[in-house]
C-alpha positions as CSV (number, residue, x, y, z in Angstrom):
1,X,-86.1,-35.6,-10.1
2,X,-85.1,-33.7,-6.8
3,X,-87.8,-33.9,-4.2
4,X,-89.7,-30.8,-3.3
5,X,-89.2,-29.1,0.0
6,X,-92.3,-29.8,2.4
7,X,-93.3,-26.9,4.5
8,X,-93.8,-27.6,8.2
9,X,-96.5,-25.0,8.3
10,X,-97.8,-21.8,6.7
11,X,-98.4,-18.2,7.8
12,X,-102.2,-17.9,8.7
13,X,-102.2,-14.4,10.1
14,X,-99.9,-11.4,10.9
15,X,-100.7,-8.9,13.8
16,X,-99.1,-5.4,14.3
17,X,-99.5,-3.5,17.6
18,X,-98.7,-0.1,17.0
19,X,-99.4,1.2,20.4
20,X,-98.0,-1.1,23.1
21,X,-100.8,-3.0,24.9
22,X,-103.6,-1.6,22.8
23,X,-105.3,-3.6,20.2
24,X,-103.5,-5.1,17.4
25,X,-103.9,-4.9,13.5
26,X,-104.4,-7.8,11.2
27,X,-102.5,-7.4,8.1
28,X,-101.9,-9.5,4.9
29,X,-98.3,-8.5,4.8
30,X,-95.7,-6.9,7.2
31,X,-92.4,-5.3,6.1
32,X,-89.4,-6.0,8.1
33,X,-87.5,-3.2,10.0
34,X,-84.1,-3.4,12.1
35,X,-86.2,-3.8,15.2
36,X,-88.8,-6.3,14.2
37,X,-91.9,-5.4,11.9
38,X,-92.3,-1.9,11.0
39,X,-94.7,0.0,13.2
40,X,-94.9,-2.8,15.8
41,X,-94.7,-1.5,19.4
42,X,-93.5,2.1,17.9
43,X,-95.9,3.9,20.4
44,X,-96.4,3.5,24.1
45,X,-98.5,5.3,26.6
46,X,-96.7,6.1,29.9
47,X,-97.2,7.8,33.2
48,X,-96.3,11.1,34.7
49,X,-92.8,9.8,35.4
50,X,-92.4,8.4,32.0
51,X,-92.8,4.7,32.9
52,X,-94.6,2.4,30.5
53,X,-98.2,1.5,30.9
54,X,-99.3,-2.1,29.8
55,X,-102.4,-4.1,30.2
56,X,-100.7,-5.7,33.5
57,X,-101.6,-2.5,35.3
58,X,-104.1,-0.9,33.0
59,X,-106.2,-3.6,31.4
60,X,-108.5,-0.9,29.8
61,X,-105.7,-0.4,27.1
62,X,-107.2,-3.5,25.6
63,X,-110.2,-1.6,24.7
64,X,-108.2,1.0,22.6
65,X,-108.5,0.3,18.9
66,X,-105.9,1.6,16.4
67,X,-106.1,2.1,12.7
68,X,-103.5,2.7,10.3
69,X,-103.5,3.4,6.4
70,X,-103.3,-0.1,4.8
71,X,-100.5,1.0,2.5
72,X,-98.4,1.6,5.5
73,X,-97.8,-2.1,5.5
74,X,-96.3,-2.2,2.0
75,X,-92.6,-2.5,2.0
76,X,-92.1,0.8,0.1
77,X,-94.4,3.3,1.5
78,X,-93.4,6.4,3.3
79,X,-95.8,8.7,5.3
80,X,-96.8,12.2,4.0
81,X,-98.0,15.2,5.7
82,X,-101.8,13.7,5.7
83,X,-100.9,10.3,7.0
84,X,-102.3,9.6,10.3
85,X,-102.8,6.8,13.2
86,X,-106.3,6.6,14.3
87,X,-107.2,6.0,17.9
88,X,-110.6,5.2,19.2
89,X,-112.3,3.9,22.1
90,X,-116.0,3.8,23.3
91,X,-117.2,7.1,24.7
92,X,-114.0,8.9,23.6
93,X,-113.6,11.5,20.6
94,X,-111.4,10.3,18.0
95,X,-107.7,10.8,18.3
96,X,-105.6,11.5,15.2
97,X,-101.8,11.3,15.4
98,X,-99.7,12.3,12.6
99,X,-97.4,9.5,11.3
100,X,-94.9,12.2,10.5
101,X,-92.5,12.2,13.4
102,X,-92.8,15.0,16.2
103,X,-89.9,17.1,17.2
104,X,-90.6,17.3,21.0
105,X,-88.4,15.0,23.0
106,X,-89.6,13.4,26.3
107,X,-86.7,12.6,28.6
108,X,-86.7,9.8,31.2
109,X,-88.9,7.3,29.4
110,X,-88.5,3.7,30.7
111,X,-89.6,0.2,30.2
112,X,-88.4,-2.7,32.1
113,X,-84.7,-2.3,32.3
114,X,-84.4,0.4,29.5
115,X,-84.5,4.1,29.9
116,X,-84.0,6.9,27.4
117,X,-85.6,9.7,25.3
118,X,-88.6,9.3,23.1
119,X,-90.6,11.5,20.9
120,X,-93.6,13.2,22.6
121,X,-97.0,12.9,20.6
122,X,-98.1,16.2,22.3
123,X,-100.9,17.6,24.6
124,X,-104.1,16.4,22.7
125,X,-102.7,12.6,22.8
126,X,-101.8,13.2,26.5
127,X,-105.2,14.6,27.2
128,X,-106.9,11.7,25.4
129,X,-105.3,9.0,27.2
130,X,-105.3,10.7,30.7
131,X,-109.0,11.0,30.4
132,X,-109.4,7.4,29.2
133,X,-107.1,6.0,31.9
134,X,-108.2,8.5,34.5
135,X,-104.8,9.5,35.5
136,X,-101.8,11.6,33.8
137,X,-100.5,9.9,30.8
138,X,-98.6,10.7,27.7
139,X,-98.1,9.0,24.4
140,X,-94.6,8.7,23.2
141,X,-92.9,7.2,20.1
142,X,-89.7,5.3,20.0
143,X,-86.9,7.5,18.8
144,X,-85.3,5.3,16.2
145,X,-82.9,8.0,15.1
146,X,-81.3,8.5,18.5
147,X,-81.9,5.6,20.8
148,X,-81.0,1.8,20.8
149,X,-82.7,-0.9,22.9
150,X,-81.0,-4.2,22.6
151,X,-82.7,-7.7,23.1
152,X,-81.7,-8.5,26.8
153,X,-80.9,-12.3,26.2
154,X,-77.2,-13.2,26.1
155,X,-77.3,-15.2,22.7
156,X,-78.9,-12.5,20.7
157,X,-78.0,-9.2,22.3
158,X,-76.9,-7.9,19.0
159,X,-80.6,-7.7,18.0
160,X,-82.6,-4.6,18.7
161,X,-86.3,-3.7,19.6
162,X,-88.5,-0.8,20.2
163,X,-91.1,-0.9,22.9
164,X,-91.7,-4.7,22.7
165,X,-91.2,-6.6,26.1
166,X,-88.5,-8.9,25.2
167,X,-88.0,-9.9,21.6
168,X,-88.8,-8.6,18.1
169,X,-91.2,-11.2,17.2
170,X,-93.7,-13.7,18.9
171,X,-94.9,-16.7,16.9
172,X,-97.7,-19.0,17.9
173,X,-99.7,-21.7,16.1
174,X,-103.2,-22.3,15.8
175,X,-102.8,-26.1,16.5
176,X,-101.5,-25.0,20.1
177,X,-104.4,-22.7,20.7
178,X,-106.9,-25.6,19.6
179,X,-105.1,-27.7,22.0
180,X,-105.5,-25.4,24.8
181,X,-109.1,-24.7,24.1
182,X,-109.8,-28.4,24.1
183,X,-109.0,-28.2,27.9
184,X,-110.8,-25.2,28.6
185,X,-114.6,-24.9,29.6
186,X,-114.8,-21.6,27.5
187,X,-112.4,-21.4,24.4
188,X,-110.4,-18.2,24.0
189,X,-109.4,-16.4,20.9
190,X,-105.6,-15.9,19.9
191,X,-105.8,-12.3,20.8
192,X,-105.1,-13.2,24.3
193,X,-101.6,-14.0,23.3
194,X,-100.8,-11.1,21.2
195,X,-98.6,-13.0,18.5
196,X,-97.1,-11.2,15.5
197,X,-97.0,-14.4,13.5
198,X,-99.7,-17.1,13.6
199,X,-99.0,-20.3,11.8
200,X,-101.1,-23.3,10.9
201,X,-100.7,-26.7,9.7
202,X,-98.4,-28.1,12.4
203,X,-98.9,-30.2,15.5
204,X,-99.8,-28.5,18.6
205,X,-96.7,-26.8,20.4
206,X,-94.2,-28.2,17.7
207,X,-93.2,-24.6,17.3
208,X,-91.6,-25.0,20.9
209,X,-88.5,-26.8,19.4
210,X,-88.0,-24.8,16.4
211,X,-84.5,-23.5,16.5
212,X,-84.3,-21.9,13.0
213,X,-87.1,-21.4,10.3
214,X,-87.4,-19.6,7.1
215,X,-90.2,-17.6,5.8
216,X,-90.3,-15.9,2.5
217,X,-86.3,-16.4,2.4
218,X,-86.0,-14.7,5.6
219,X,-84.2,-16.6,8.5
220,X,-85.5,-16.5,12.0
221,X,-83.7,-17.8,15.0
222,X,-85.6,-19.0,18.0
223,X,-85.1,-17.3,21.3
224,X,-86.8,-18.5,24.3
225,X,-90.3,-19.9,24.9
226,X,-92.4,-17.0,25.8
227,X,-93.5,-17.3,29.5
228,X,-96.6,-15.5,30.0
229,X,-97.7,-12.6,32.4
230,X,-101.3,-12.0,33.5
231,X,-102.3,-10.5,30.1
232,X,-103.5,-13.7,28.5
233,X,-106.1,-14.0,31.5
234,X,-107.6,-10.5,30.4
235,X,-110.5,-10.6,28.1
236,X,-109.6,-8.3,25.1
237,X,-113.1,-7.4,24.5
238,X,-114.1,-6.4,27.9
239,X,-110.7,-5.8,29.8
240,X,-112.0,-8.1,32.6
241,X,-109.2,-10.4,34.2
242,X,-110.1,-13.9,35.1
243,X,-108.2,-17.1,36.3
244,X,-108.0,-18.7,32.7
245,X,-106.1,-19.7,30.5
246,X,-103.2,-19.4,33.2
247,X,-104.8,-22.2,35.5
248,X,-105.0,-24.6,32.8
249,X,-101.6,-23.7,31.3
250,X,-100.1,-24.4,34.6
251,X,-101.2,-28.0,34.6
252,X,-99.3,-29.0,31.3
253,X,-97.3,-26.0,30.2
254,X,-95.5,-25.0,33.3
255,X,-91.6,-25.1,33.6
256,X,-92.1,-27.7,36.4
257,X,-93.8,-30.0,33.7
258,X,-91.8,-29.2,30.6
259,X,-88.6,-28.9,32.3
260,X,-88.5,-31.1,35.3
261,X,-84.7,-31.2,35.5
262,X,-84.6,-27.3,36.1
263,X,-85.5,-25.4,38.9
264,X,-89.0,-24.3,38.6
265,X,-89.6,-20.5,38.6
266,X,-93.3,-20.7,38.3
267,X,-93.5,-20.0,34.8
268,X,-96.2,-21.1,32.2
269,X,-95.4,-21.0,28.3
270,X,-97.2,-20.4,25.2
271,X,-95.6,-19.2,21.9
272,X,-92.2,-18.8,20.7
273,X,-90.1,-15.5,20.7
274,X,-87.9,-15.0,17.5
275,X,-85.2,-12.8,15.9
276,X,-84.7,-12.3,12.3
277,X,-81.2,-12.6,11.1
278,X,-81.9,-10.4,8.3
279,X,-82.8,-7.4,10.4
280,X,-79.1,-7.0,11.3
281,X,-78.2,-6.2,7.6
282,X,-80.4,-6.8,4.7
283,X,-83.8,-5.9,6.1
284,X,-84.9,-3.2,3.5
285,X,-87.7,-4.3,1.2
286,X,-88.1,-7.6,2.9
287,X,-91.4,-8.8,4.2
288,X,-93.6,-11.7,5.1
289,X,-97.1,-12.4,3.7
290,X,-100.1,-14.4,4.9
291,X,-99.9,-17.8,3.2
292,X,-96.2,-18.0,3.2
293,X,-94.9,-21.4,3.8
294,X,-92.7,-22.1,7.0
295,X,-89.7,-24.4,6.6
296,X,-87.9,-25.7,9.6
297,X,-84.0,-25.5,9.2
298,X,-83.2,-26.7,12.7
299,X,-84.8,-28.2,15.8
300,X,-83.8,-28.0,19.4
301,X,-83.2,-31.4,21.3
302,X,-85.3,-30.7,24.1
303,X,-87.6,-28.3,26.2
304,X,-84.4,-27.7,28.5
305,X,-82.8,-25.9,25.6
306,X,-85.9,-24.0,24.6
307,X,-87.1,-22.6,28.0
308,X,-85.3,-19.8,29.6
């Protein structure tokens, strides 16, 4: 009798972040798009010059809650004229954004090294975010019909993203968070790290050396380890920044510790950035679900191969 393949982990949670740097949505399934998960980082708040806001400079964005129709996360659903994205925050009126695409173009939108045109969600959204942040702001949507933003990492430049920072997907494990929390005086939740895919059942940080994995017959290739900015130090319930977990991560998750043979750049790592092979061609009607097993197809030999 042939031996049954053993999963290395399983999908414990899936998170979508419709508006970049605002709160995520926990979903039971997530349909694939050519740029990652559908709806993930499709919207972004920008300043008066069109430059992206994130929690790095506007931590208050952590307090913005986002709600979408639950059926939006099925693999065949399309919005109608009544479909809306709901945005709320304490002390603010409810903001409703039609999921049907607007027609107004906002030129000169930029994030990191990319600049292009985006779809402007209008004056009501602009006034809402301007009031909330206390400075001129607009809400824009990635123009998937006319704009392309590549992953800016040499091995995977053929893959595309929307308003994500670097890669289409971020994976982290519950075991890694538990191992970190064992070292912290006050435990922190996973929302500090904003993953798309949370897995459980594997050893702490074993995901670091995953080179190729499969989930629900989809093939994911490892990009780089995710080096962390200040956002994990921001309490997502209060928008207040502290010194942890960065201070503790530096003791055992820095490039100096993990890659002693490389010149240190002062980075600390938590989570694994991924691309999905199927998003290049066969992404329609594909999805992953909570409970899906995770199978390892290939491992990296060392941390020197995993870290940028």
